[in-house]
N, CA, C and O atoms as a GROMACS GRO file, in nm:
protein
  548
    1MET      N    1   7.742   9.238  12.985
    1MET     CA    2   7.850   9.167  12.922
    1MET      C    3   7.795   9.086  12.805
    1MET      O    4   7.691   9.022  12.817
    2ALA      N    5   7.866   9.090  12.692
    2ALA     CA    6   7.823   9.013  12.575
    2ALA      C    7   7.853   8.866  12.594
    2ALA      O    8   7.951   8.828  12.658
    3GLN      N    9   7.765   8.784  12.539
    3GLN     CA   10   7.785   8.639  12.549
    3GLN      C   11   7.829   8.584  12.415
    3GLN      O   12   7.787   8.631  12.310
    4ARG      N   13   7.915   8.484  12.422
    4ARG     CA   14   7.963   8.414  12.304
    4ARG      C   15   7.949   8.264  12.329
    4ARG      O   16   7.973   8.215  12.440
    5ALA      N   17   7.910   8.194  12.225
    5ALA     CA   18   7.903   8.050  12.235
    5ALA      C   19   8.016   7.993  12.150
    5ALA      O   20   8.021   8.015  12.029
    6ILE      N   21   8.107   7.921  12.214
    6ILE     CA   22   8.222   7.866  12.144
    6ILE      C   23   8.219   7.715  12.160
    6ILE      O   24   8.198   7.664  12.270
    7ARG      N   25   8.240   7.645  12.052
    7ARG     CA   26   8.243   7.498  12.058
    7ARG      C   27   8.388   7.453  12.048
    7ARG      O   28   8.462   7.495  11.959
    8PHE      N   29   8.427   7.366  12.141
    8PHE     CA   30   8.562   7.310  12.143
    8PHE      C   31   8.554   7.160  12.124
    8PHE      O   32   8.454   7.097  12.158
    9SER      N   33   8.660   7.104  12.069
    9SER     CA   34   8.666   6.957  12.060
    9SER      C   35   8.683   6.903  12.202
    9SER      O   36   8.715   6.978  12.294
   10GLU      N   37   8.661   6.775  12.217
   10GLU     CA   38   8.673   6.711  12.350
   10GLU      C   39   8.813   6.730  12.407
   10GLU      O   40   8.829   6.761  12.526
   11THR      N   41   8.914   6.710  12.325
   11THR     CA   42   9.050   6.721  12.377
   11THR      C   43   9.082   6.866  12.417
   11THR      O   44   9.150   6.888  12.518
   12THR      N   45   9.035   6.963  12.338
   12THR     CA   46   9.060   7.104  12.374
   12THR      C   47   8.986   7.139  12.502
   12THR      O   48   9.041   7.208  12.588
   13ASP      N   49   8.863   7.092  12.516
   13ASP     CA   50   8.786   7.121  12.636
   13ASP      C   51   8.852   7.059  12.759
   13ASP      O   52   8.856   7.122  12.865
   14GLN      N   53   8.903   6.938  12.748
   14GLN     CA   54   8.972   6.876  12.860
   14GLN      C   55   9.098   6.954  12.895
   14GLN      O   56   9.129   6.972  13.013
   15GLY      N   57   9.172   7.003  12.793
   15GLY     CA   58   9.290   7.084  12.818
   15GLY      C   59   9.256   7.213  12.889
   15GLY      O   60   9.330   7.256  12.978
   16ILE      N   61   9.145   7.276  12.851
   16ILE     CA   62   9.102   7.401  12.916
   16ILE      C   63   9.068   7.375  13.063
   16ILE      O   64   9.109   7.451  13.150
   17GLN      N   65   8.992   7.269  13.090
   17GLN     CA   66   8.953   7.238  13.228
   17GLN      C   67   9.075   7.206  13.314
   17GLN      O   68   9.083   7.248  13.429
   18GLU      N   69   9.167   7.131  13.259
   18GLU     CA   70   9.288   7.095  13.334
   18GLU      C   71   9.374   7.219  13.361
   18GLU      O   72   9.425   7.236  13.472
   19ALA      N   73   9.391   7.306  13.262
   19ALA     CA   74   9.470   7.429  13.280
   19ALA      C   75   9.404   7.522  13.381
   19ALA      O   76   9.473   7.584  13.462
   20ALA      N   77   9.272   7.530  13.378
   20ALA     CA   78   9.199   7.616  13.473
   20ALA      C   79   9.220   7.566  13.616
   20ALA      O   80   9.240   7.646  13.707
   21ARG      N   81   9.216   7.433  13.637
   21ARG     CA   82   9.239   7.376  13.771
   21ARG      C   83   9.382   7.399  13.816
   21ARG      O   84   9.405   7.442  13.930
   22LYS      N   85   9.480   7.372  13.728
   22LYS     CA   86   9.621   7.386  13.765
   22LYS      C   87   9.657   7.531  13.797
   22LYS      O   88   9.738   7.555  13.887
   23ARG      N   89   9.600   7.625  13.727
   23ARG     CA   90   9.637   7.766  13.745
   23ARG      C   91   9.549   7.838  13.846
   23ARG      O   92   9.568   7.957  13.871
   24GLY      N   93   9.453   7.768  13.906
   24GLY     CA   94   9.375   7.825  14.014
   24GLY      C   95   9.259   7.913  13.971
   24GLY      O   96   9.215   7.998  14.049
   25PHE      N   97   9.208   7.895  13.852
   25PHE     CA   98   9.092   7.973  13.809
   25PHE      C   99   8.966   7.911  13.867
   25PHE      O  100   8.959   7.790  13.889
   26SER      N  101   8.866   7.996  13.891
   26SER     CA  102   8.742   7.948  13.951
   26SER      C  103   8.662   7.860  13.856
   26SER      O  104   8.586   7.774  13.899
   27SER      N  105   8.680   7.884  13.725
   27SER     CA  106   8.606   7.804  13.627
   27SER      C  107   8.682   7.807  13.494
   27SER      O  108   8.769   7.892  13.472
   28PRO      N  109   8.647   7.714  13.405
   28PRO     CA  110   8.708   7.718  13.271
   28PRO      C  111   8.676   7.850  13.198
   28PRO      O  112   8.757   7.899  13.120
   29THR      N  113   8.559   7.906  13.223
   29THR     CA  114   8.521   8.033  13.160
   29THR      C  115   8.614   8.145  13.204
   29THR      O  116   8.654   8.228  13.123
   30ALA      N  117   8.650   8.148  13.332
   30ALA     CA  118   8.742   8.249  13.381
   30ALA      C  119   8.879   8.234  13.315
   30ALA      O  120   8.944   8.333  13.281
   31PHE      N  121   8.920   8.110  13.297
   31PHE     CA  122   9.048   8.084  13.229
   31PHE      C  123   9.043   8.133  13.084
   31PHE      O  124   9.138   8.195  13.036
   32ILE      N  125   8.934   8.106  13.015
   32ILE     CA  126   8.919   8.149  12.875
   32ILE      C  127   8.919   8.302  12.867
   32ILE      O  128   8.985   8.359  12.780
   33ARG      N  129   8.846   8.369  12.959
   33ARG     CA  130   8.845   8.516  12.961
   33ARG      C  131   8.986   8.572  12.981
   33ARG      O  132   9.029   8.664  12.912
   34HIS      N  133   9.057   8.514  13.077
   34HIS     CA  134   9.193   8.559  13.106
   34HIS      C  135   9.285   8.538  12.984
   34HIS      O  136   9.364   8.626  12.950
   35SER      N  137   9.273   8.423  12.921
   35SER     CA  138   9.356   8.393  12.804
   35SER      C  139   9.328   8.490  12.689
   35SER      O  140   9.421   8.537  12.623
   36VAL      N  141   9.202   8.520  12.666
   36VAL     CA  142   9.166   8.614  12.559
   36VAL      C  143   9.219   8.753  12.591
   36VAL      O  144   9.274   8.820  12.503
   37GLU      N  145   9.203   8.798  12.716
   37GLU     CA  146   9.253   8.931  12.755
   37GLU      C  147   9.406   8.939  12.740
   37GLU      O  148   9.458   9.040  12.693
   38GLN      N  149   9.475   8.833  12.779
   38GLN     CA  150   9.621   8.830  12.763
   38GLN      C  151   9.660   8.840  12.616
   38GLN      O  152   9.751   8.915  12.580
   39GLU      N  153   9.593   8.764  12.533
   39GLU     CA  154   9.624   8.765  12.390
   39GLU      C  155   9.599   8.903  12.330
   39GLU      O  156   9.678   8.951  12.248
   40LEU      N  157   9.490   8.967  12.369
   40LEU     CA  158   9.460   9.100  12.315
   40LEU      C  159   9.562   9.203  12.362
   40LEU      O  160   9.600   9.290  12.284
   41SER      N  161   9.606   9.196  12.486
   41SER     CA  162   9.704   9.294  12.535
   41SER      C  163   9.841   9.270  12.472
   41SER      O  164   9.913   9.367  12.446
   42VAL      N  165   9.878   9.147  12.447
   42VAL     CA  166  10.006   9.117  12.383
   42VAL      C  167  10.004   9.169  12.240
   42VAL      O  168  10.104   9.224  12.194
   43ARG      N  169   9.895   9.152  12.170
   43ARG     CA  170   9.885   9.200  12.032
   43ARG      C  171   9.900   9.352  12.028
   43ARG      O  172   9.966   9.405  11.939
   44GLY      N  173   9.842   9.422  12.125
   44GLY     CA  174   9.856   9.567  12.131
   44GLY      C  175  10.001   9.608  12.151
   44GLY      O  176  10.048   9.702  12.088
   45ALA      N  177  10.072   9.537  12.238
   45ALA     CA  178  10.213   9.567  12.262
   45ALA      C  179  10.297   9.538  12.137
   45ALA      O  180  10.391   9.612  12.108
   46GLU      N  181  10.263   9.433  12.064
   46GLU     CA  182  10.336   9.402  11.941
   46GLU      C  183  10.316   9.512  11.838
   46GLU      O  184  10.409   9.549  11.767
   47LEU      N  185  10.194   9.566  11.830
   47LEU     CA  186  10.167   9.674  11.736
   47LEU      C  187  10.246   9.799  11.772
   47LEU      O  188  10.298   9.867  11.684
   48VAL      N  189  10.254   9.829  11.902
   48VAL     CA  190  10.331   9.946  11.945
   48VAL      C  191  10.478   9.928  11.908
   48VAL      O  192  10.542  10.022  11.861
   49GLY      N  193  10.530   9.810  11.929
   49GLY     CA  194  10.670   9.782  11.892
   49GLY      C  195  10.692   9.796  11.743
   49GLY      O  196  10.794   9.850  11.700
   50ALA      N  197  10.598   9.747  11.664
   50ALA     CA  198  10.610   9.758  11.518
   50ALA      C  199  10.605   9.905  11.476
   50ALA      O  200  10.681   9.948  11.389
   51GLU      N  201  10.517   9.982  11.538
   51GLU     CA  202  10.508  10.125  11.506
   51GLU      C  203  10.639  10.196  11.540
   51GLU      O  204  10.685  10.282  11.465
   52GLU      N  205  10.699  10.160  11.653
   52GLU     CA  206  10.825  10.222  11.692
   52GLU      C  207  10.937  10.188  11.593
   52GLU      O  208  11.018  10.274  11.560
   53ARG      N  209  10.940  10.064  11.547
   53ARG     CA  210  11.042  10.024  11.450
   53ARG      C  211  11.021  10.096  11.317
   53ARG      O  212  11.118  10.140  11.255
   54ILE      N  213  10.898  10.109  11.274
   54ILE     CA  214  10.870  10.179  11.149
   54ILE      C  215  10.907  10.326  11.162
   54ILE      O  216  10.967  10.383  11.070
   55ALA      N  217  10.872  10.389  11.275
   55ALA     CA  218  10.906  10.529  11.296
   55ALA      C  219  11.058  10.549  11.295
   55ALA      O  220  11.107  10.647  11.240
   56ALA      N  221  11.131  10.458  11.356
   56ALA     CA  222  11.278  10.469  11.357
   56ALA      C  223  11.334  10.454  11.216
   56ALA      O  224  11.427  10.525  11.179
   57SER      N  225  11.276  10.364  11.138
   57SER     CA  226  11.323  10.346  10.999
   57SER      C  227  11.294  10.471  10.916
   57SER      O  228  11.379  10.514  10.838
   58VAL      N  229  11.176  10.528  10.933
   58VAL     CA  230  11.141  10.649  10.859
   58VAL      C  231  11.234  10.763  10.898
   58VAL      O  232  11.278  10.839  10.812
   59GLU      N  233  11.264  10.776  11.026
   59GLU     CA  234  11.354  10.881  11.073
   59GLU      C  235  11.494  10.862  11.015
   59GLU      O  236  11.558  10.960  10.976
   60GLN      N  237  11.540  10.739  11.008
   60GLN     CA  238  11.672  10.711  10.950
   60GLN      C  239  11.675  10.748  10.801
   60GLN      O  240  11.772  10.807  10.754
   61VAL      N  241  11.570  10.715  10.729
   61VAL     CA  242  11.561  10.750  10.587
   61VAL      C  243  11.557  10.902  10.571
   61VAL      O  244  11.620  10.956  10.481
   62ARG      N  245  11.482  10.971  10.658
   62ARG     CA  246  11.474  11.117  10.652
   62ARG      C  247  11.612  11.180  10.671
   62ARG      O  248  11.649  11.272  10.598
   63ARG      N  249  11.687  11.130  10.769
   63ARG     CA  250  11.821  11.183  10.792
   63ARG      C  251  11.912  11.158  10.672
   63ARG      O  252  11.991  11.246  10.634
   64GLU      N  253  11.902  11.041  10.612
   64GLU     CA  254  11.986  11.008  10.497
   64GLU      C  255  11.950  11.097  10.377
   64GLU      O  256  12.040  11.144  10.307
   65VAL      N  257  11.823  11.120  10.353
   65VAL     CA  258  11.780  11.206  10.242
   65VAL      C  259  11.829  11.349  10.266
   65VAL      O  260  11.874  11.415  10.173
   66PHE      N  261  11.821  11.396  10.391
   66PHE     CA  262  11.869  11.530  10.424
   66PHE      C  263  12.019  11.540  10.398
   66PHE      O  264  12.066  11.640  10.344
   67ARG      N  265  12.095  11.437  10.437
   67ARG     CA  266  12.239  11.435  10.416
   67ARG      C  267  12.272  11.436  10.266
   67ARG      O  268  12.363  11.506  10.223
   68LEU      N  269  12.199  11.358  10.189
   68LEU     CA  270  12.222  11.354  10.045
   68LEU      C  271  12.187  11.488   9.980
   68LEU      O  272  12.254  11.530   9.885
   69GLY      N  273  12.084  11.555  10.030
   69GLY     CA  274  12.049  11.687   9.980
   69GLY      C  275  12.161  11.787  10.003
   69GLY      O  276  12.193  11.868   9.916
   70ARG      N  277  12.220  11.782  10.123
   70ARG     CA  278  12.332  11.872  10.152
   70ARG      C  279  12.451  11.843  10.061
   70ARG      O  280  12.517  11.935  10.013
   71ALA      N  281  12.478  11.714  10.039
   71ALA     CA  282  12.589  11.677   9.951
   71ALA      C  283  12.563  11.725   9.808
   71ALA      O  284  12.654  11.771   9.740
   72GLN      N  285  12.440  11.714   9.764
   72GLN     CA  286  12.405  11.760   9.630
   72GLN      C  287  12.422  11.911   9.619
   72GLN      O  288  12.471  11.960   9.517
   73GLN      N  289  12.381  11.986   9.720
   73GLN     CA  290  12.399  12.131   9.719
   73GLN      C  291  12.548  12.168   9.714
   73GLN      O  292  12.587  12.260   9.642
   74ALA      N  293  12.630  12.096   9.790
   74ALA     CA  294  12.774  12.123   9.790
   74ALA      C  295  12.833  12.094   9.652
   74ALA      O  296  12.916  12.170   9.603
   75LEU      N  297  12.791  11.985   9.590
   75LEU     CA  298  12.841  11.950   9.458
   75LEU      C  299  12.798  12.055   9.355
   75LEU      O  300  12.878  12.092   9.268
   76PHE      N  301  12.676  12.102   9.364
   76PHE     CA  302  12.629  12.206   9.272
   76PHE      C  303  12.712  12.333   9.290
   76PHE      O  304  12.753  12.396   9.191
   77ALA      N  305  12.738  12.372   9.414
   77ALA     CA  306  12.818  12.492   9.440
   77ALA      C  307  12.958  12.476   9.383
   77ALA      O  308  13.015  12.570   9.329
   78PHE      N  309  13.016  12.356   9.396
   78PHE     CA  310  13.149  12.329   9.343
   78PHE      C  311  13.151  12.344   9.191
   78PHE      O  312  13.239  12.411   9.136
   79VAL      N  313  13.056  12.281   9.124
   79VAL     CA  314  13.051  12.286   8.978
   79VAL      C  315  13.025  12.430   8.932
   79VAL      O  316  13.083  12.474   8.833
   80ASP      N  317  12.939  12.502   9.002
   80ASP     CA  318  12.911  12.641   8.967
   80ASP      C  319  13.037  12.727   8.978
   80ASP      O  320  13.066  12.807   8.889
   81SER      N  321  13.111  12.709   9.086
   81SER     CA  322  13.236  12.786   9.104
   81SER      C  323  13.337  12.750   8.996
   81SER      O  324  13.404  12.839   8.942
   82LEU      N  325  13.349  12.623   8.965
   82LEU     CA  326  13.442  12.579   8.860
   82LEU      C  327  13.405  12.640   8.725
   82LEU      O  328  13.492  12.688   8.652
   83ALA      N  329  13.277  12.639   8.693
   83ALA     CA  330  13.232  12.697   8.566
   83ALA      C  331  13.262  12.847   8.561
   83ALA      O  332  13.305  12.897   8.457
   84LYS      N  333  13.239  12.918   8.670
   84LYS     CA  334  13.267  13.062   8.674
   84LYS      C  335  13.416  13.090   8.653
   84LYS      O  336  13.453  13.183   8.582
   85ILE      N  337  13.501  13.009   8.716
   85ILE     CA  338  13.646  13.028   8.700
   85ILE      C  339  13.686  13.002   8.556
   85ILE      O  340  13.761  13.080   8.497
   86LEU      N  341  13.637  12.892   8.498
   86LEU     CA  342  13.673  12.860   8.359
   86LEU      C  343  13.624  12.969   8.263
   86LEU      O  344  13.698  13.011   8.174
   87LEU      N  345  13.502  13.014   8.282
   87LEU     CA  346  13.448  13.116   8.191
   87LEU      C  347  13.519  13.250   8.208
   87LEU      O  348  13.528  13.327   8.112
   88THR      N  349  13.569  13.278   8.326
   88THR     CA  350  13.638  13.403   8.351
   88THR      C  351  13.781  13.399   8.299
   88THR      O  352  13.829  13.497   8.242
   89CYS      N  353  13.849  13.288   8.317
   89CYS     CA  354  13.994  13.281   8.292
   89CYS      C  355  14.032  13.233   8.153
   89CYS      O  356  14.143  13.263   8.107
   90LEU      N  357  13.947  13.160   8.084
   90LEU     CA  358  13.983  13.111   7.951
   90LEU      C  359  13.937  13.209   7.844
   90LEU      O  360  13.819  13.241   7.835
   91PRO      N  361  14.031  13.257   7.763
   91PRO     CA  362  13.992  13.351   7.657
   91PRO      C  363  13.925  13.277   7.541
   91PRO      O  364  13.957  13.161   7.514
   92GLU      N  365  13.834  13.344   7.473
   92GLU     CA  366  13.770  13.285   7.355
   92GLU      C  367  13.863  13.303   7.236
   92GLU      O  368  13.930  13.406   7.223
   93PRO      N  369  13.866  13.202   7.148
   93PRO     CA  370  13.949  13.218   7.029
   93PRO      C  371  13.888  13.325   6.936
   93PRO      O  372  13.767  13.347   6.936
   94GLY      N  373  13.971  13.389   6.862
   94GLY     CA  374  13.922  13.496   6.777
   94GLY      C  375  13.906  13.453   6.632
   94GLY      O  376  13.970  13.359   6.587
   95GLY      N  377  13.820  13.525   6.561
   95GLY     CA  378  13.801  13.518   6.417
   95GLY      C  379  13.792  13.380   6.356
   95GLY      O  380  13.701  13.304   6.386
   96GLU      N  381  13.889  13.348   6.270
   96GLU     CA  382  13.890  13.225   6.191
   96GLU      C  383  13.904  13.099   6.277
   96GLU      O  384  13.856  12.993   6.239
   97VAL      N  385  13.970  13.111   6.388
   97VAL     CA  386  13.997  12.996   6.474
   97VAL      C  387  13.870  12.952   6.550
   97VAL      O  388  13.861  12.839   6.597
   98MET      N  389  13.773  13.044   6.560
   98MET     CA  390  13.652  13.018   6.639
   98MET      C  391  13.576  12.895   6.589
   98MET      O  392  13.537  12.811   6.671
   99LYS      N  393  13.553  12.881   6.458
   99LYS     CA  394  13.476  12.769   6.405
   99LYS      C  395  13.546  12.636   6.433
   99LYS      O  396  13.481  12.539   6.470
  100ALA      N  397  13.675  12.631   6.416
  100ALA     CA  398  13.751  12.507   6.442
  100ALA      C  399  13.749  12.474   6.591
  100ALA      O  400  13.737  12.358   6.629
  101ALA      N  401  13.760  12.577   6.677
  101ALA     CA  402  13.757  12.555   6.822
  101ALA      C  403  13.622  12.503   6.866
  101ALA      O  404  13.614  12.414   6.951
  102VAL      N  405  13.514  12.557   6.810
  102VAL     CA  406  13.378  12.511   6.845
  102VAL      C  407  13.360  12.366   6.800
  102VAL      O  408  13.302  12.286   6.874
  103ALA      N  409  13.407  12.332   6.681
  103ALA     CA  410  13.394  12.195   6.632
  103ALA      C  411  13.471  12.098   6.721
  103ALA      O  412  13.418  11.992   6.754
  104ARG      N  413  13.594  12.132   6.760
  104ARG     CA  414  13.672  12.045   6.850
  104ARG      C  415  13.604  12.034   6.986
  104ARG      O  416  13.600  11.927   7.046
  105ALA      N  417  13.550  12.146   7.035
  105ALA     CA  418  13.482  12.145   7.166
  105ALA      C  419  13.359  12.054   7.163
  105ALA      O  420  13.332  11.983   7.259
  106ARG      N  421  13.285  12.058   7.052
  106ARG     CA  422  13.167  11.970   7.041
  106ARG      C  423  13.209  11.824   7.043
  106ARG      O  424  13.142  11.741   7.106
  107GLY      N  425  13.317  11.790   6.976
  107GLY     CA  426  13.367  11.653   6.977
  107GLY      C  427  13.411  11.610   7.116
  107GLY      O  428  13.379  11.499   7.160
  108ARG      N  429  13.484  11.697   7.186
  108ARG     CA  430  13.526  11.666   7.324
  108ARG      C  431  13.405  11.651   7.415
  108ARG      O  432  13.402  11.563   7.501
  109HIS      N  433  13.305  11.737   7.396
  109HIS     CA  434  13.184  11.731   7.478
  109HIS      C  435  13.110  11.600   7.456
  109HIS      O  436  13.063  11.538   7.551
  110ALA      N  437  13.100  11.558   7.330
  110ALA     CA  438  13.034  11.430   7.299
  110ALA      C  439  13.108  11.314   7.364
  110ALA      O  440  13.044  11.224   7.419
  111ARG      N  441  13.242  11.314   7.358
  111ARG     CA  442  13.321  11.208   7.423
  111ARG      C  443  13.300  11.210   7.575
  111ARG      O  444  13.288  11.105   7.638
  112LEU      N  445  13.298  11.330   7.632
  112LEU     CA  446  13.275  11.343   7.777
  112LEU      C  447  13.141  11.282   7.816
  112LEU      O  448  13.133  11.205   7.912
  113LEU      N  449  13.036  11.316   7.743
  113LEU     CA  450  12.904  11.261   7.775
  113LEU      C  451  12.899  11.111   7.756
  113LEU      O  452  12.837  11.041   7.836
  114ARG      N  453  12.965  11.058   7.651
  114ARG     CA  454  12.968  10.914   7.629
  114ARG      C  455  13.039  10.844   7.744
  114ARG      O  456  12.991  10.742   7.794
  115THR      N  457  13.152  10.898   7.785
  115THR     CA  458  13.228  10.838   7.895
  115THR      C  459  13.150  10.843   8.025
  115THR      O  460  13.145  10.746   8.100
  116ALA      N  461  13.088  10.957   8.051
  116ALA     CA  462  13.008  10.970   8.174
  116ALA      C  463  12.889  10.875   8.170
  116ALA      O  464  12.854  10.814   8.272
  117GLY      N  465  12.826  10.861   8.054
  117GLY     CA  466  12.712  10.770   8.040
  117GLY      C  467  12.750  10.626   8.063
  117GLY      O  468  12.672  10.550   8.120
  118GLN      N  469  12.870  10.586   8.019
  118GLN     CA  470  12.915  10.449   8.040
  118GLN      C  471  12.943  10.421   8.187
  118GLN      O  472  12.929  10.307   8.233
  119ALA      N  473  12.981  10.524   8.260
  119ALA     CA  474  13.013  10.506   8.402
  119ALA      C  475  12.887  10.501   8.488
  119ALA      O  476  12.891  10.458   8.603
  120MET      N  477  12.775  10.546   8.433
  120MET     CA  478  12.651  10.553   8.513
  120MET      C  479  12.564  10.431   8.486
  120MET      O  480  12.567  10.372   8.378
  121VAL      N  481  12.487  10.394   8.588
  121VAL     CA  482  12.394  10.282   8.577
  121VAL      C  483  12.260  10.321   8.636
  121VAL      O  484  12.252  10.417   8.713
  122GLY      N  485  12.156  10.249   8.601
  122GLY     CA  486  12.024  10.269   8.661
  122GLY      C  487  11.965  10.405   8.630
  122GLY      O  488  11.971  10.453   8.516
  123ASP      N  489  11.906  10.469   8.732
  123ASP     CA  490  11.840  10.598   8.716
  123ASP      C  491  11.937  10.706   8.675
  123ASP      O  492  11.898  10.800   8.605
  124SER      N  493  12.061  10.697   8.717
  124SER     CA  494  12.161  10.797   8.680
  124SER      C  495  12.182  10.797   8.529
  124SER      O  496  12.198  10.903   8.467
  125LYS      N  497  12.183  10.679   8.470
  125LYS     CA  498  12.201  10.669   8.326
  125LYS      C  499  12.083  10.734   8.253
  125LYS      O  500  12.102  10.803   8.154
  126LEU      N  501  11.962  10.710   8.303
  126LEU     CA  502  11.844  10.772   8.242
  126LEU      C  503  11.850  10.924   8.254
  126LEU      O  504  11.813  10.995   8.161
  127ALA      N  505  11.895  10.974   8.369
  127ALA     CA  506  11.908  11.118   8.387
  127ALA      C  507  12.008  11.176   8.289
  127ALA      O  508  11.984  11.283   8.232
  128MET      N  509  12.120  11.107   8.268
  128MET     CA  510  12.220  11.153   8.173
  128MET      C  511  12.165  11.153   8.032
  128MET      O  512  12.191  11.245   7.956
  129GLN      N  513  12.088  11.051   7.994
  129GLN     CA  514  12.028  11.045   7.861
  129GLN      C  515  11.931  11.161   7.842
  129GLN      O  516  11.925  11.220   7.733
  130ASP      N  517  11.854  11.195   7.946
  130ASP     CA  518  11.765  11.310   7.938
  130ASP      C  519  11.844  11.439   7.916
  130ASP      O  520  11.804  11.524   7.837
  131LEU      N  521  11.956  11.454   7.986
  131LEU     CA  522  12.038  11.574   7.970
  131LEU      C  523  12.095  11.583   7.828
  131LEU      O  524  12.095  11.690   7.768
  132VAL      N  525  12.142  11.470   7.777
  132VAL     CA  526  12.198  11.470   7.642
  132VAL      C  527  12.089  11.503   7.540
  132VAL      O  528  12.111  11.583   7.449
  133ALA      N  529  11.972  11.443   7.556
  133ALA     CA  530  11.861  11.470   7.463
  133ALA      C  531  11.820  11.617   7.472
  133ALA      O  532  11.790  11.679   7.370
  134HIS      N  533  11.819  11.672   7.592
  134HIS     CA  534  11.782  11.813   7.610
  134HIS      C  535  11.885  11.905   7.544
  134HIS      O  536  11.850  12.008   7.487
  135GLY      N  537  12.013  11.867   7.551
  135GLY     CA  538  12.120  11.947   7.491
  135GLY      C  539  12.117  11.945   7.340
  135GLY      O  540  12.167  12.038   7.276
  136GLU      N  541  12.059  11.840   7.280
  136GLU     CA  542  12.054  11.828   7.135
  136GLU      C  543  11.936  11.903   7.075
  136GLU      O  544  11.932  11.924   6.953
  137GLU      N  545  11.840  11.944   7.157
  137GLU     CA  546  11.720  12.013   7.106
  137GLU      C  547  11.750  12.153   7.063
  137GLU      O  548  11.661  12.224   7.018
   0.00000   0.00000   0.00000
């Protein structure tokens, strides 16, 4: 067994001796050993509890990310279907009208992006700015 030399103040030493007598320990050293063992086992239990709480939090975040991924896939499928319907059902203007229609469409598109950008905040706004910049290249 390893030995340790610990110095206590007079009042602490008197408290240790009194607690050892009251609790039925054979010596103050036995009381100190018991106290240290109790403290070490309690710390281990606290760590296990903290690990369990962290694991539960990580699991909750994982479930939320999975749910958001499914929602994003559903939204993409919706937009894709809408685009296919619009491209299939709307006829293109012919000849001379084409240039005017493209110019009006560009103006409407710019207004749409401006309105959408105003409605977005934080990272969403940055993503929209990246999309607009990419569309202008």
